[in-house]
Structure formats: C-alpha cells, structure tokens
C-alpha positions, 0 to 999 in steps of 0.5 A: 165642786166646792164649799159654800160661801155666804154670797146672797139673800136672793135666788132664782131657780130657773127652768130648762131654757134659764141659763141659755137665756141669761148667757145669751142676753149678756148677763155677767155670770160668775160661776160658783159651780156645784156645792157639795151638800149632805145629799150629794152635790147641787146643780151649779150656781151662779152670781148674776153680777149685775144684781148680786142674785144667785141663779140655778138651772134645776134641770142643768144647763144644757136644756133638760139634762134631769128630768123633774122627778129625778132633780136633786131638790134636797142638794139644790135648796141646801145649797142655796141655803148655804150660800145665804139665800133667804128668798127664792123665786122659782120659775115654772112652766105649767100647763093650763087646765082651762081655757080662762088661762092664755098661753104665755100668761105670766102669773103668781100661784096661790096654793099647790096640790102635791100628786107626786109619788116617789120624791125625797120630800123632806130633809128630816128623814128618821127625825121627829121634826118637820110637822109644819103648817102649809098656809100659806103655802108660798111666802105672801110678801115675795108673791106680793112683790112678784105680783106688783111687777107683773101688774106694773109691766103687764098690767095684770097678774092672776094670783088665784091659781092652784098648781098641781105638781105631778110626778112625770116625767110622762105628761098627764092623761085626759082623765087625770086632768079632769080629776085635778080639775075637780080637785080645784086645780088650774095648772099642772106641772112637775117642778115646785115640789118638794122645792116649796116644802124643802124651802120652808123646812130651812125657813126660807121664803119661796114663791113661784113665778109661772107662765102658761106653756100650753093646754093640758091634755084633753083641754083643746083637741090637739093631734099628735105631732111627733118629734116636737116639744109636747107632741103637738100640744103646743101650736107653732103659733103659740110658741112665740108668745111662750118664748116672749114670756120666758124672756121677761121672767129674769127681769120680773124676778130681779125687780121683785128682788130689788123691791125687797132689797134691805127689807126685813122679812116680816112673813112667818117663813123665817119661823116655821121651825120655831116650835122645835127651837123653843122645845130645845129640839133644835139649835141656832145652826140649821145645818145640825138639824139635818146632818144626823138624818141625811141620807142620799 
C-alpha cells in the first residue's frame, strides 16, 4: 500500500483481461501498487512507461477476482484523481440487446441508464453536494477522440448506443432485456456505474470504450452450455472476434490520449462542482470536499 504522487493526466481502466493483455504484449509496466484512500485501498495502479498512461484493472489482475457489484469504485476513482489523472478511458464488454450490433464490434456509447441497486454511488454521503447535471453523461471531447481513432483504424464507430448498467453479478433475464429495450437501451453491462458518476463528482473527464461480447438473453436462441463463459451466450466461432476486439482496445485508448496530449480541457467536466465552489461550500482542495463524509 502506498500514498500517491502525481504521475499522469491520463488513465485507462481495464476489464478482466486487461492486465494479462498488456503484460503479454510486452508493455513496460511500472507498478504503483494499491493506493490508500478514505474509502479503503484501490485496485493496483501501473504506469505504462512507453506512453505515460496509468492503468488499473477494476476486477483485479488475476482475471475476474472481484465481480462488478463489489468493486470499490470510490477508492479506484479517488486513487486516480490523487495520481493527477484528468481524463479516464474505461473499457467495458457489454452484451448487445439487438442484432444491429455485431459481436466484437468496438464502439463509444452515448448515454447511460442506471439499473444498479446497492452500489455506493457518490462521494458525498451525508453532505449537501453532488446535485450535478448528467448531460452529457460522458466527456464529449474524450468520446470524440476515441471515435476518431476507431473510424481511422476500423472504418466506423457507432456512437449512439445507450448502455444499461445492471447490478449483477448474475446475468439478466430475457424479460429484463425486453424491458431495457423499451427504455431505449442498446447495450447491457455491469461496470460503468458508478464509475462515470464518481469521475464527474471529482471533475474528471470520463468516456467508455466498449466491445460487444455477446448477444443478451433472448436476442438469439442459445442453448445452455455448462462450464463455459456466459454458459452458451457466446458461440465458439464468435470468441475469436471478441479476442481481437479486446486486443485492439489499449492501442485505441493510447492513440486518443496522444491526440489530446497537451491540449487544455475545454469541456464542462472540470466545472461540474463550480456552483458549490462559487457558493463557498467547497474550496480548491478536492480532498477536503469528501473526507468529512467518507464512510466505507
């Protein structure tokens, strides 16, 4: 465990295969370890020395150690802020709720529906803070940079999808998927909430980079297959394109960060708490906003 020191304005939060992918690809990883926060220790942080970008695996570094509802999101986001991060790309592998999406498709979602129930959603428990507008949900400049890289490398990038975040760890029922489609959802996953909302509370830019892992329950008829990932929702023939998509994500994120390097943040993300600042409720030190309400 260690205290943080400022290192990088950029961070990539990876999924369950992220650390292994980076390690096996030969990336030079400088470990920072877990960062101590008022909400407990974060997941381990590494510096990608070739790019100067920080990396964190939200589920742990040995595959899927911590399922989505039990990730300490507040500690993770606090740690990245403590390390000087201003912009976060978060990769996620949701399922598609209709067949207009292709397995392995890489995209940048436009919006979010929160269907979680028990997660710690805010840094500001017992405090009169956090009444923050959520449009745009994700940083438009960071999202645009990701979209531009995808279009250049892949030839396209869908950017209109609505991501529905469920509680988990179970997968959704077919009836729930039908409900989410009525709500206007396109993708269903378990990881973007409360990450996106917490990043906004600390005035950080946040954008998801997603790849479609499978079709959700009821979209296509699939027999139950015991002992395999998603119990049969993903065909063996589809696994290869999913693996190829996962392998492409770090380079896409790094290229987007490179395009933004040295550019000032002209989005509204850095002013999410301005009303409270002008009112005198908070000062310049963001740590002082939270510690009085920390409860983990």
